[in-house]
C-alpha positions in Angstrom: 5.2 0.3 -16.8 1.5 -0.3 -16.6 0.2 0.1 -13.1 -3.3 -0.8 -11.8 -4.3 1.2 -8.7 -6.9 0.1 -6.1 -7.9 3.0 -3.7 -6.7 5.6 -6.2 -9.1 8.3 -4.9 -7.7 8.3 -1.4 -5.1 10.6 0.1 -2.3 8.1 -0.5 -3.6 6.5 -3.6 -4.1 9.8 -5.4 -0.5 10.8 -4.7 0.8 7.4 -5.9 -1.2 7.9 -9.1 0.2 11.5 -9.5 3.8 10.4 -8.9 3.6 7.5 -11.3 2.1 9.6 -14.0 4.7 12.3 -13.4 7.3 9.7 -14.3 5.5 8.7 -17.5 4.0 5.4 -16.3 0.7 4.1 -17.8 -1.7 4.3 -14.8 -5.2 2.9 -14.6 -7.6 3.3 -11.7 -10.1 0.7 -10.4 -13.5 2.2 -9.6 -16.9 0.8 -8.7 -18.4 3.2 -11.3 -18.5 2.5 -15.0 -15.4 4.5 -15.6 -12.7 6.3 -13.7 -13.2 10.0 -13.2 -10.3 10.7 -15.6 -11.4 8.2 -18.1 -8.6 5.8 -17.6 -9.8 2.9 -15.5 -11.6 -0.3 -15.0 -14.8 -1.2 -13.1 -14.1 -3.5 -10.2 -13.7 -4.0 -6.5 -10.6 -5.0 -4.5 -12.5 -7.9 -3.0 -13.3 -9.2 -6.5 -10.4 -8.0 -8.6 -9.9 -10.7 -11.2 -11.8 -9.0 -14.1 -10.0 -5.7 -13.6 -6.6 -7.5 -13.5 -7.4 -9.5 -16.7 -8.5 -6.4 -18.5 -5.7 -4.1 -17.4 -2.8 -6.6 -18.1 -0.7 -4.5 -15.7 2.9 -5.0 -14.7 2.1 -4.1 -11.1 -0.8 -3.6 -8.8 -0.7 -0.8 -6.3 -3.0 -1.4 -3.3 -4.0 1.8 -1.4 -7.4 0.8 0.0 -8.3 2.1 3.4 -10.8 1.2 6.2 -11.8 4.8 6.9 -11.4 4.4 10.7 -13.2 7.6 11.7 -16.3 6.9 9.6 -19.5 5.6 11.2 -18.8 2.0 9.9 -15.1 1.4 9.4 -14.3 -1.5 7.1 -11.4 -3.0 8.9 -11.7 -6.3 7.0 -10.7 -4.7 3.7 -7.0 -5.0 4.3 -6.8 -8.8 4.7 -9.7 -9.3 2.2 -7.8 -7.3 -0.4 -4.6 -9.3 0.2 -6.3 -12.6 -0.1 -8.4 -11.6 -3.1 -5.5 -10.1 -5.0 -3.1 -13.0 -4.4 -5.8 -15.4 -5.5 -6.6 -13.3 -8.6 -2.9 -13.1 -9.6 -2.6 -16.8 -9.2 -5.5 -17.2 -11.6 -3.7 -15.4 -14.4 -2.1 -18.5 -15.8 -2.5 -17.3 -19.4 -0.8 -13.9 -19.0 2.0 -12.2 -17.1 1.4 -12.1 -13.3 1.6 -8.5 -12.0 3.5 -7.7 -8.8 1.5 -6.5 -5.8 2.7 -3.5 -3.8 0.6 -2.6 -0.9 0.3 0.5 1.4 0.8 -0.8 4.9 0.4 0.4 8.4 2.9 1.6 11.0 1.4 -0.3 13.9 3.0 -3.6 12.9 6.5 -2.1 12.9 8.8 -2.7 15.9 10.4 -0.2 18.1 14.2 -0.4 18.7 13.3 -2.5 21.8 11.4 -5.0 19.7 7.9 -4.0 20.9 5.2 -3.6 18.3 4.4 0.1 17.7 0.7 -0.7 18.2 1.5 -2.0 21.7 3.4 1.0 22.9 1.7 3.3 25.5 1.4 6.3 23.2 -0.2 4.5 20.3 -3.7 6.0 19.8 -6.4 3.6 21.1 -8.8 4.6 18.4 -6.4 3.2 15.8 -5.7 -0.1 17.5 -8.4 -2.1 15.6 -7.2 -0.8 12.3 -3.5 -1.6 13.2 -4.5 -5.1 14.1 -6.3 -5.5 10.8 -3.4 -4.2 8.8 -1.1 -6.6 10.7 -3.3 -9.5 9.7 -2.9 -8.5 6.1 0.9 -8.4 6.4 0.8 -11.8 8.2 -1.2 -13.2 5.2 1.2 -11.8 2.7 4.1 -13.4 4.5 2.6 -16.8 3.8 2.7 -16.2 0.1 5.8 -17.2 -1.9 4.4 -17.9 -5.3 3.2 -14.3 -6.0 5.5 -11.3 -5.9 4.4 -8.8 -3.2 5.8 -5.9 -1.2 4.2 -4.2 1.8 5.3 -0.7 2.6 4.7 0.7 6.1 4.9 4.4 6.7 6.5 6.0 9.8 4.5 7.1 12.8 3.4 10.3 11.2 2.2 10.5 7.6 0.6 13.8 6.5 0.2 16.0 3.4 3.3 18.1 2.7 6.2 18.8 0.4 7.6 16.5 -2.2 11.4 16.5 -1.6 12.3 13.2 -3.2 14.2 12.4 0.0 13.7 9.5 2.4 15.4 6.6 4.1 14.2 3.0 4.0 14.3 0.0 6.3 12.5 -3.3 7.0 10.7 -4.0 10.3 11.9 -1.4 12.7 10.2 2.1 13.0 12.5 4.7 11.5 13.2 8.0 13.4 15.4 10.9 12.6 18.1 12.5 14.8 15.5 14.3 16.7 13.5 11.2 17.4 10.7 12.1 15.0 9.2 9.4 12.8 7.5 11.1 9.9 7.3 11.5 6.1 5.0 13.5 3.8 2.4 11.7 1.8 4.1 13.1 -1.3 7.5 11.5 -0.4 5.9 8.3 0.7 4.5 8.2 -2.9 8.0 8.8 -4.2 9.3 5.8 -2.2 6.3 3.7 -3.3 6.9 4.4 -7.0 10.6 3.9 -6.6 9.9 0.4 -5.3 7.6 -0.3 -8.2 10.4 0.7 -10.6 13.3 -0.8 -8.8 12.2 -3.7 -6.5 14.2 -4.0 -3.3 11.7 -5.8 -1.1 10.1 -8.7 -3.0 8.3 -11.0 -0.5 9.1 -8.5 2.2 7.9 -5.5 4.2 9.6 -2.2 3.8 9.3 1.0 5.7 10.3 4.6 4.8 10.8 7.8 6.7 12.9 10.9 6.7 
C-alpha cells in the first residue's frame, strides 16, 4: 500500500510512519520543504494538498496534523481546514484512484458511558477545551461527507509514548476504559491500531476509538 502522511514529523505521525514502514508499506511524507528529511516525500501543505495527492498517487492519506496547543500561537483551525481541503482535493482526483482519508482525532468528542461529551466533563483540562472543540468541528465536517472514504480515529483520555505491544480494543463513540477505570494507550499501540485500520478497514465513514 502507498500511504501519504501529513504531519509525519509529529509524535503521532512519526510513529504511524514507522509502523507502516515496519510492515513494508510504501510511505511518503508531505513537507513544506523541498524534500522530506528521509528523501521520500512531496512538497505541500495540508490546507492545499491537491498537488501532493496527484504526485503521490497514494492508496490512503494519513492525517496526523496538530494545533500545537501549548505553543504561543496554537493553530486550532488546522483540523477542520485539513478535513475540508483533503476531501475537496480527493474529489478533484477524477482521473485517478481516490485515496481513503484516515485522520488522527481527539478524545474530547467521545462520550462517557452517561452520554456526556468528554470535553464537557468536570475533569477535562480547561487548557485543551478550544482544541477539543476544533477537533469536534473536523469530525462534524467529516460526518457530512459520503462520497469520499474517511475514518476518524480518536485516542483514549491518555495517549503517551510507551511500549509497542500490538494489543488494543476498539469502539466507536464511547470513551473506552479498562477494568481499573483507566482510559489510555501508548502512542506506539495507537499507531498499530491506525495502520491496522489502513490495512483492514472497519470504520469507513465512521469514527473509531482505541484503548487498552
